Structure formats: structure tokens, C-alpha cells
C-alpha positions in Angstrom: -68.5 -3.9 118.9 -71.9 -3.6 117.3 -75.0 -2.6 119.3 -77.7 -4.9 118.2 -81.4 -4.1 117.7 -83.4 -7.4 117.5 -81.4 -9.6 115.1 -79.2 -6.8 113.6 -75.5 -7.3 113.3 -72.7 -5.0 112.0 -69.4 -6.6 111.2 -66.4 -4.5 110.5 -64.4 -6.1 107.6 -61.6 -3.4 107.1 -60.6 0.1 107.7 -60.8 1.9 104.4 -59.6 5.3 105.8 -58.4 6.7 109.1 -57.6 10.3 108.4 -58.6 11.5 111.9 -56.4 14.3 113.4 -54.3 12.8 116.1 -54.9 14.3 119.6 -51.4 15.6 120.0 -51.3 17.5 116.6 -53.0 20.6 115.4 -54.7 19.9 112.1 -56.5 22.1 109.4 -59.1 19.4 109.0 -60.6 17.0 111.5 -60.5 13.9 109.1 -62.7 10.9 109.3 -62.9 7.1 109.5 -64.4 4.9 106.8 -64.9 1.2 107.3 -66.1 -1.6 105.1 -68.8 -3.5 106.9 -71.4 -6.3 106.5 -74.8 -5.4 107.9 -77.0 -8.5 108.7 -80.6 -8.1 109.4 -83.6 -10.3 109.4 -84.5 -8.8 105.9 -81.1 -9.0 104.2 -77.2 -9.0 104.3 -75.3 -6.3 102.5 -71.7 -5.0 102.5 -71.3 -1.2 102.6 -68.8 1.5 103.4 -69.7 3.4 106.5 -68.3 6.9 107.3 -68.0 8.3 110.8 -71.1 10.2 111.8 -72.9 9.7 108.4 -76.0 7.5 108.6 -76.8 5.0 105.8 -80.2 3.6 105.3 -81.1 0.1 104.4 -84.5 -1.4 103.7 -85.3 -1.7 107.4 -83.0 0.5 109.4 -80.6 3.5 109.6 -77.0 2.6 110.7 -74.4 5.2 111.8 -70.8 4.6 112.8 -70.8 6.8 115.9 -67.2 6.2 117.3 -64.0 4.6 116.3 -61.5 3.7 118.9 -58.7 4.0 120.0 -58.2 7.7 119.7 -55.5 8.4 117.2 -52.1 9.6 118.4 -49.3 10.7 116.0 -46.7 8.6 117.9 -48.6 5.3 117.6 -49.2 3.1 114.5 -52.6 1.4 114.7 -53.0 -2.2 113.6 -56.3 -3.4 112.3 -56.8 -5.4 115.4 -56.6 -2.3 117.6 -59.7 -0.8 116.2 -63.2 -1.0 118.0 -66.3 0.6 116.5 -69.6 1.7 118.0 -72.7 1.8 115.9 -76.1 3.3 116.3 -78.9 1.3 114.6 -82.4 2.6 114.3 -85.5 0.9 112.8 -87.0 2.9 110.1 
């Protein structure tokens, strides 16, 4: 899911990395999620890799991947179609 601002769209193309620590496991590191996404705005279209909680800046806005769902569980294998993403988009 992409939260839109004006004509802004973020389209997730692929999960590049999902190294999040499953909720039923103790981990030394929390891990992260990285996705390849297309960012469409009134100004341009670009393909970028977004990392969870790390904002990226384009010519017109700042885009942050703020949540990746579902929560990871060690006993479940996630398929690409299982994922849902929430983005925060702010005009510069």
C-alpha cells in the first residue's frame, strides 16, 4: 500500500532483503527490510532501493518505508505476495 500525496505513487517491485528478526526468536541484531520500488510523481519516475526507516530524497519529496507487513515469524516462509508496505511521503 502506498500513502499518496497529490499524484505521488510508490510501487513495490521486489523484496531485496528481509533480515528482520522473527518475533519468536532472540536475535543479536534487529535486521531490516529493503525493497526495490518505483516512485512516480508529477516531476519524474525513478526506481530506487528503499530501506526500512531510512528516508530517501527525490527532487520533490522525501519517501520513507515505515512498515513492512506481515511481522516475521520463524515458522512461516513469506511469499512475495504476502508483503504489504506502508510509506511516508513528505514534500520538500
